[in-house]
C-alpha positions, 0 to 999 in steps of 0.5 A: 209274907210281903212277897206272897202276892208278887211271887204268886202272881208271877207263878200264876202268869207263867203257869196259866196266863193262857188258861183264862180267868178260871184256869188262873184262879185254879192255879192260885187255888192250888198254891193256897191249898198247898199252903193250907196243907203245909207240906210245901211251905208255910207261905204262898211264896215258899210254896211257889219257890219249892224245888220241882213244884212249879215248872217255871221256877225249876231252872231249865232253859225252856221254863226260865224263858217263860218266867223271864217273859213274865218277870219282864212285863210292865207292872201295868200288864193286863197279864199280871193284873189278871194273875193278881186278880186270880190270887186275890180271888183264891185268897177270898175263897175261890177254889174251882178245883175243889181242894186240889193240890196238883195239876199238869198240862193235858197230854203231858207226862207226870209220873205222879199222875200215872193211874190217877184220874183228874178231879177236874179239867180246866182249860189245858190243865188236869187237877188232882187231889188223890196223889200221895207225896 
């Protein structure tokens, strides 16, 4: 889909612009792992925009402010360039998560993560692959 790269880039920048290149690649990998799985949508854009999956698209004031911050960046922004690079790396097969389809910020509460152990921690994100949904 033509908008996959753009929506994924915005999602990665909004969710992980503070996580460094590896953290951004990890979020990009989660997006593409979900596409491969098929439960969240058949395209990267559909996966990113799926209700209640990526907090930046959920519609509450705090998350919207961050999404608006990223969406208002200049097209030549280094933040967007790094997020686009992360998406391209994931498309090329980079997956520092080893197949994970879920993540959350370290120290944040997510009911789906109760009793689960992250497969890997990258930056401020814990990545999981053993969640039933």
